[in-house]
C-alpha positions, 0 to 999 in steps of 0.5 A, spaced: 675 223 286 668 226 287 667 230 293 660 229 294 661 224 299 662 229 304 655 230 306 653 229 313 655 224 318 650 222 323 654 220 330 650 216 335 653 214 342 651 208 346 654 206 352 655 199 354 657 195 360 658 188 358 655 183 363 660 179 367 666 184 365 669 189 369 671 193 363 667 200 362 666 201 354 663 206 350 660 204 343 659 209 338 656 208 331 654 212 325 651 212 318 656 212 313 654 217 308 660 217 304 661 213 297 669 213 297 672 214 304 679 211 305 676 210 313 674 214 319 678 218 324 675 218 331 676 224 335 675 224 343 676 229 349 673 229 356 668 234 358 670 241 359 675 246 355 680 243 350 680 240 343 678 233 341 684 229 339 685 223 335 683 217 338 683 212 333 682 210 325 678 205 322 677 203 315 672 204 310 665 202 311 666 201 318 660 204 322 662 203 329 667 203 334 668 201 342 672 205 346 675 201 351 680 206 354 675 210 358 674 211 366 668 210 370 665 217 372 668 221 366 664 224 361 667 223 354 665 227 347 666 224 340 666 226 333 667 222 327 670 224 320 671 221 313 677 221 310 681 220 303 687 222 299 683 228 297 682 230 304 677 230 310 669 231 311 666 236 316 666 233 323 660 229 325 655 232 330 659 232 337 656 227 342 658 226 349 656 220 355 659 218 361 662 212 362 659 207 367 
């Protein structure tokens, strides 16, 4: 497996509150610069000190995820990493947004 796919993930964060719904959501999207990933690991933490923890894993070629487990008024920070059998990529940039 070539490791050339470990080049820059770009993470963009948008928050969305669906019309007519009471559930708060934060939608993440990123650019897939990988060519042989097995999937992406999405890491999350609330603002402040402490490490990011694994939130979920999505499959290859997926470029977005909607976090429905957020609390209004809380700031959440995210990073994304590609992975395969040989290891993982460097993390994307960290982005933070407040749940509405």
